[in-house]
N, C-alpha and C positions, 0 to 999 in steps of 0.2 A: 212701308217697312223701314224700321230704324236699325241701322248697323252701327255698332260702337267702334267700327274701324280698327280692329285689332288693338283696342286699348289695353287689354290684358294679355299676358304671355301664355298663361296656362288655362284660361277660360275663354270660350267664345260666347258672345251674347248677340242675339238678334231679336228685335221686337217686331212682330207682325200681327196685324189684326187684333191687337190688344193682348197678345200672348208673348211673354218674354221667354225665349228658348235659351236656357243657360246650360252650356255643355262643358263639362270638365274635359280639358283638351291636352291630355298626355297619353295618347293612344299607344305609344311605344312602351309605356310603363303601366298599361291597363288603367290609366287615369288614377294611379296611386296618388294619395294626397300628401304633397310635400309642404314644407313650411311656406314656400313661395305661393303655392296654390291656395293655402289657407288664408294668407294675407290678402290675396287678390279676391277671394270669395267674400271676404268681409266688405271690401269696396264694392263688389258687384251687387250684393244684396242691399247695401245702403243706397247705392245709386238708383237701382230699380225701384226701391220703395218710394222714391221721390219722382219717378218718371210717370207722368200722367198717362202716357201712351201704353204703359204696361199694367194691365188689370189682373193678370194671372201669371204666375211663374211656373215654368216646367223645368225641372232639373234632370239632366241625363248625362251620358258620357259619350265621348268620341269613339269611333271604331266599334269593336265587339265587346266593350265592357262598360258597365256603369261606373264602378270603381273597385279596384283591388284592395282598398283600405289604405292604411298608412304606407308611406314609402319607407320600407324597412332599412334600406341602406342609409338614407338621410337621417332617419330618426335614431336608429340603434347603433350606428357607427359614428356619424358626423355630429349629431346633436348631443349624444351621450358624452362626447368628448369635449363639449363646450362648457363654459362657465355656468353656474347654477342660474344666474339671472337670465341667460339665453334660453335655458330649458323651460323656465317658468313662462317666458314670453311665448315660446313656441306652443306650449300646452294651452295657454290662454287663447291664442289665435284660433287654434283648432276648435276649442269649445265654443268660442264666440259665434262662429258661423254654423258649425255643424249641429248645434241645437239651440243656443240662446237666441240667435236671430231668426232661424228658420221656424222654431216651435211657436214663437209669438209674432210671426211676420204679419204685417198689416194686410197683405193680399193673399188670396188663395194660392197654395203651393201643391204641385203634383210631382212626385218622383216617377220618372219614366225609365224603368229598369230594362235596358236593352241587351244586357249580357252579364258578364261576371259582376258579382256583388259580394265582397268579402270583408270580414272583420270590421274595421272602423267605419266602413261605408254604411253599416247598419244605423249609425247615429243620424246622419242626414236623411237617410231613407225614412226612418220612423218619425223624424221631426217634421217632415213634409205632411201636409194635411191628408193627402190621398196618395195612392201609389198604384201603378199599373205595370205589370211585368210581361215580358215575352214568355211564352210557354216554356221555352227551352233555356231561359236565363239560368245561370248557375249561382247559387247562394252558398256561403259557407262561413263557419266560424272556426278557422284553422289554427287559432292561437295555441290551443292545447297541443298541437303537433310540433310546435317549436319552442315549447317550454314556458309559456306565460298564460295567465287567464285572459279573457277578453278585455281589451283596453278601453279607456275613456268611459263612455256611458253605454257601451254596447249591451251589457247585461240588463241595464235599465230599459233600453229600447226593446229587448226581447220580452222582458217582464211585462211591459205595457201593452204588447200586441199579441203575444203567443201564449198558449197554455203552458202551465208549469212543467208537465212531463215532456212536451215537445221541445221547449226551450232548453231544459237541462240535457236532453238527449243530444242535441246538436252541439251544445257548448262542451259537453264532456267527451263526445266521440270525435268531433272535428269532421264528421261526414258532411258531404254536400247535399243539397236538395234543389229541385227545379222550381221554375216560376209557377208551374201548376201546383206543386206542393206548398209553395209560399202562399198562394191564394187560398188553398184549402185550410191552412192553419191560421189565416187572418193577418199574415205579415204584410200582404198587399191586398188591395181591394179585389183585383181580378187578374187573370192572365189570359193572353190572346196570342195568336201567331205573330211572329216578329214582323211579317210583312204588313200587318194591320196596326202595329203598335202606335206609330206616330199619328195616323189619322184618328184612331180611337182616342188617343190622348188629346189631340187637337179639339175633337168634338166635345169632350168633357170640359176642357178649359174654356171653350166658347160658351158652354152652358153656364159655367160659374161666372164668366165675365158679364153675363146678362143680368145677374142678380144685383140687388142693391148692395153696394160695397160696404156701407156702414153697418147694415144689419148682418151681412155675411160675416164680417169681422167679429161682431159681438157674439154671434151664434157659435163660431168655432172657438173663440177665446173662452166663452162661458163653459163650453163642454170640456175643454182641456183643463181648465182650472177646477171644475167641480169634481174631477177625479181625485183631487188632493184634499178636498174639504169634507167636513161632516155634513149630515143632512141639515142640521140647524144653521151652520155657516152658509150652506148653499142657498137656503131660502133667502137670506139677506143679500148674498152676493148676486144671485141670478136676477132677483127683482131689480137690484141696482143696475145691472147690465142692461136690462130691458128699458129702464128709464133713461139710461145714458144713451142708448141707441136712438131713442126717439128725440132726445135733445140735440144730438149731433147730426141727425139725418137731414141734409138740406132739401131733399125731395119729398119729405114727409110720406115715406112709403106706407106707413100704417094707415094713414088717412086715405091715400090713393087706393090701397088694396081693399079697404072696407067699402069705399064708395063703389068701386067696380064690381065687388061681389054682392053687397047688400042692396045698393041703390040701382046701379045700372044692370046688374045681373049679367055682366058681360064676361066674367071669368069664373072658373072653378078652381079654387086654390089647391085642391087635392090633385089637380092635373096640370096646372100651369101657373106661371108667375103673373103678377099684375103687370100691366103695360106701363113702362117707364117713359 
């Protein structure tokens, strides 16, 4: 186990068995994202990306919340009263980790939604590759209830994961929904009882950690980018990603997989990974 020994004030990080458990740690504020937390999360993500002991990253929140979104007091009272250059920096820090770093992260990422997930928290939730929620976790886009539309890239996050009618319903009404409903609408991969959440997430992370990291990164990056491209552009881009993965892969996974499947007949790729 690697413990970063309280290196950050608002984020806890522990690396165990190849899994980096990243916990937003402001439980008294339902882990609301403050400017300090945003700055620290940039450092956390950049640090763990270079940590060879961390093969998979799990993002969660301390206490009974994933995150309540933006810290309204700090953003709408203190930051709004600051000079323009300060407001620009604060917005940039939030975007940097909440989607720019997470969405294109070099390692697999899983959002483990243990409780409340509101507003701005939808950006890092969707930026993670996969997400598992507690059945009774509470999700909500309450911005409409206090006079603004969803901030940052929350609407984009909903548009990329949830159907048109469902997304607009929750954006326009401000109603909450559960982890079960989030799974039904595709916002998270699945929901399970809270008591089983960490172990289920750990098992998924362990499975991802056993995959070839170069190929896994190429696969997830290729899928995310292909959503933005035409069919013609995708043909060129995805073939290029395939070639790139083979060139960068130090363990020559394709050759190993083909040998074990075609020559040794020791694996069935539809049911298992090749032996690394």
